[in-house]
C-alpha positions as MATLAB code, in Angstrom:
seq = 'XXXXXXXXXXXXXXXXXXXXXXXXXXXXXXXXXXXXXXXXXXXXXXXXXXXXXXXXXXXXXXXXXXXXXXXXXXXXXXXXXXXXXXXXXXXXXXXXXXXXXXXXXXXXXXXXXXXXXXXXXXXXXXXXXXXXXXXXXXXXXXXXXXXXXXXXXXXXXXXXXXXXXXXXXXXXXXXXXXXXXXXXX';
ca = [
      -0.150   -0.159    0.177;
       1.394    3.422   -1.038;
       2.084    6.258    1.324;
      -0.887    8.266    1.558;
       0.122   11.443    3.048;
       3.584   12.383    1.953;
       3.390   15.733    4.073;
       2.576   14.038    7.207;
       5.225   11.003    6.449;
       7.919   13.750    5.780;
       7.126   15.790    9.227;
       6.989   12.833   11.166;
      10.559   11.860    9.696;
      12.170   15.326   10.139;
      10.950   14.752   13.800;
      12.441   11.551   14.027;
      15.719   12.730   12.697;
      15.554   15.811   14.690;
      15.511   13.531   17.716;
      17.967   11.188   16.769;
      20.853   13.425   15.533;
      20.537   15.976   18.786;
      20.441   12.913   21.153;
      23.434   11.175   19.563;
      25.286   14.437   19.296;
      26.141   13.885   15.415;
      27.139   16.407   12.761;
      24.693   15.776   10.025;
      22.275   17.378    7.689;
      19.367   15.907    5.773;
      17.073   16.608    3.041;
      13.951   14.813    2.490;
      11.859   14.042   -0.588;
       8.447   12.859   -0.757;
       6.083   11.618   -3.547;
       7.042   11.603   -7.304;
      10.502   13.402   -6.869;
      11.503   10.685   -4.688;
      11.070    7.639   -7.461;
      14.455    5.793   -7.990;
      15.547    6.699  -11.659;
      17.088    3.114  -11.615;
      13.790    1.787  -10.512;
      15.159   -0.790   -8.389;
      13.624    0.643   -5.416;
       9.868    1.295   -5.219;
      10.727    4.315   -3.048;
       7.945    7.232   -2.194;
      10.311    8.913    0.113;
      14.096    9.728    0.198;
      16.226   10.996    2.615;
      19.637   12.239    1.760;
      21.948   12.526    4.601;
      25.311   14.805    4.714;
      27.489   15.869    6.889;
      31.043   15.311    8.770;
      29.474   12.529   10.336;
      28.177   11.236    7.611;
      31.017    8.321    6.996;
      29.842    6.852   10.551;
      26.025    5.945    8.621;
      28.220    3.821    6.023;
      30.586    1.863    8.340;
      29.777   -2.044    8.486;
      28.017   -1.763    5.122;
      25.741    1.133    6.413;
      24.445   -0.783    9.074;
      23.554    2.640   10.711;
      22.286    4.174    7.647;
      19.979    1.134    7.192;
      19.012    1.146   10.658;
      17.640    4.386   10.664;
      15.676    3.565    7.559;
      14.197    0.858    9.324;
      13.251    2.673   12.078;
      11.602    5.552    9.649;
       9.719    2.816    8.253;
       8.546    1.690   11.318;
       7.586    5.296   12.400;
       5.175    5.173    9.514;
       3.996    2.030   10.296;
       4.955    0.517    6.524;
       4.175   -3.336    6.515;
       7.821   -5.555    6.242;
       7.078   -5.715    2.743;
       6.698   -1.840    2.082;
       9.782   -0.651    3.895;
      11.549   -0.161    0.549;
       9.014    2.748   -0.245;
      11.462    4.726    2.108;
      15.152    4.706    1.159;
      17.761    6.406    3.061;
      20.827    7.564    1.427;
      24.554    9.205    2.356;
      27.642    9.678   -0.399;
      25.917    8.143   -2.962;
      26.183    4.735   -1.227;
      23.122    3.400   -2.684;
      23.791    4.477   -6.081;
      27.035    2.728   -5.732;
      25.810   -0.453   -4.251;
      23.275   -0.642   -6.822;
      25.849   -0.729   -9.324;
      28.292   -3.324   -7.643;
      25.095   -5.484   -7.519;
      24.207   -5.153  -11.053;
      27.715   -6.075  -11.963;
      27.745   -9.086   -9.685;
      24.604  -10.102  -11.434;
      26.373   -9.758  -14.834;
      29.370  -11.585  -13.522;
      27.162  -14.253  -12.058;
      25.006  -14.869  -15.373;
      28.647  -15.172  -17.082;
      30.170  -17.718  -15.175;
      26.770  -19.627  -14.824;
      26.159  -19.500  -18.949;
      30.186  -20.961  -18.846;
      30.028  -23.478  -16.365;
      25.991  -24.280  -16.968;
      26.150  -24.688  -12.902;
      24.497  -22.699  -10.265;
      25.803  -19.487   -8.720;
      25.088  -19.004   -4.809;
      25.465  -15.274   -3.787;
      26.714  -14.467   -0.006;
      23.718  -13.751    2.097;
      22.072  -10.340    1.685;
      18.915   -8.362    2.935;
      15.962   -8.356    0.989;
      16.427   -5.275   -0.821;
      19.756   -6.267   -2.251;
      18.477   -9.419   -3.063;
      15.520   -7.605   -5.016;
      18.102   -5.772   -6.765;
      19.884   -9.001   -7.723;
      16.853  -10.868   -9.074;
      15.888   -7.580  -11.289;
      18.924   -7.372  -12.843;
      18.738  -11.023  -13.306;
      15.176  -10.627  -14.977;
      16.694   -9.240  -17.882;
      18.164  -12.965  -19.138;
      15.673  -15.150  -20.705;
      18.065  -18.092  -20.324;
      18.401  -17.740  -16.336;
      16.378  -18.255  -13.421;
      16.937  -16.679  -10.067;
      15.669  -17.662   -6.605;
      16.408  -16.672   -3.024;
      17.127  -19.550   -0.486;
      17.836  -19.898    3.070;
      16.132  -18.390    6.159;
      16.492  -14.882    8.191;
      19.431  -13.254    8.013;
      21.269  -15.970    5.911;
      19.155  -15.634    2.837;
      21.055  -15.754   -0.550;
      20.391  -15.586   -3.976;
      20.961  -18.173   -6.277;
      20.995  -17.947  -10.483;
      20.785  -21.192  -12.557;
      20.576  -22.148  -16.145;
      16.967  -22.069  -17.118;
      15.673  -25.550  -16.633;
      18.315  -26.751  -14.373;
      17.284  -29.711  -12.251;
      19.650  -30.877   -9.332;
      20.900  -34.234   -9.886;
      20.754  -36.421   -6.379;
      23.844  -38.144   -5.877;
      23.663  -42.109   -6.416;
      25.176  -44.361   -3.573;
      27.314  -47.266   -4.297;
      26.331  -50.534   -3.447;
      29.462  -50.603   -0.785;
      27.807  -47.128    0.656;
      24.699  -48.814    1.078;
      25.982  -51.868    2.904;
      27.700  -49.915    5.335;
      24.946  -47.281    6.110;
      22.865  -50.225    6.809;
      25.203  -52.717    8.430;
      25.431  -49.987   11.168;
      23.452  -50.584   14.205;
];
């Protein structure tokens, strides 16, 4: 469900950020864009609200793979009472991190696609958050000869790229291995 009142949502985020920045003693400025102007030009995110942060402490937001930036984004989504599947309607960025990460993911998707075509074997990405998995799926959707799926649970969820129509072959046990497995009591 889209955000219905952009003005009220922007004001709520503004109040939240003012409190967090003042309480944390952070040296940050931000600009909130809501509505059609907030749309992702690359269309990898369904964002309706975009918060761009800058200032001397912007590097703190980007440490540990932008953990603090993503945390602020999550808190803002919760403050707006967005359902988990709607969290990508709000996006925080600093120093162009998200655009750079999007390009990295597109390149990774292309590299994985080439490897899957070359080897005819699946390619497994490292675990990543749902937004980044979605970006990979979108980038890989441009390849008609491949398919991608998410696998795993929770924080260990990852994307796997398969050749279209790929089927796993179950390993067959030899007679000796079968005898050993049945011979133990």
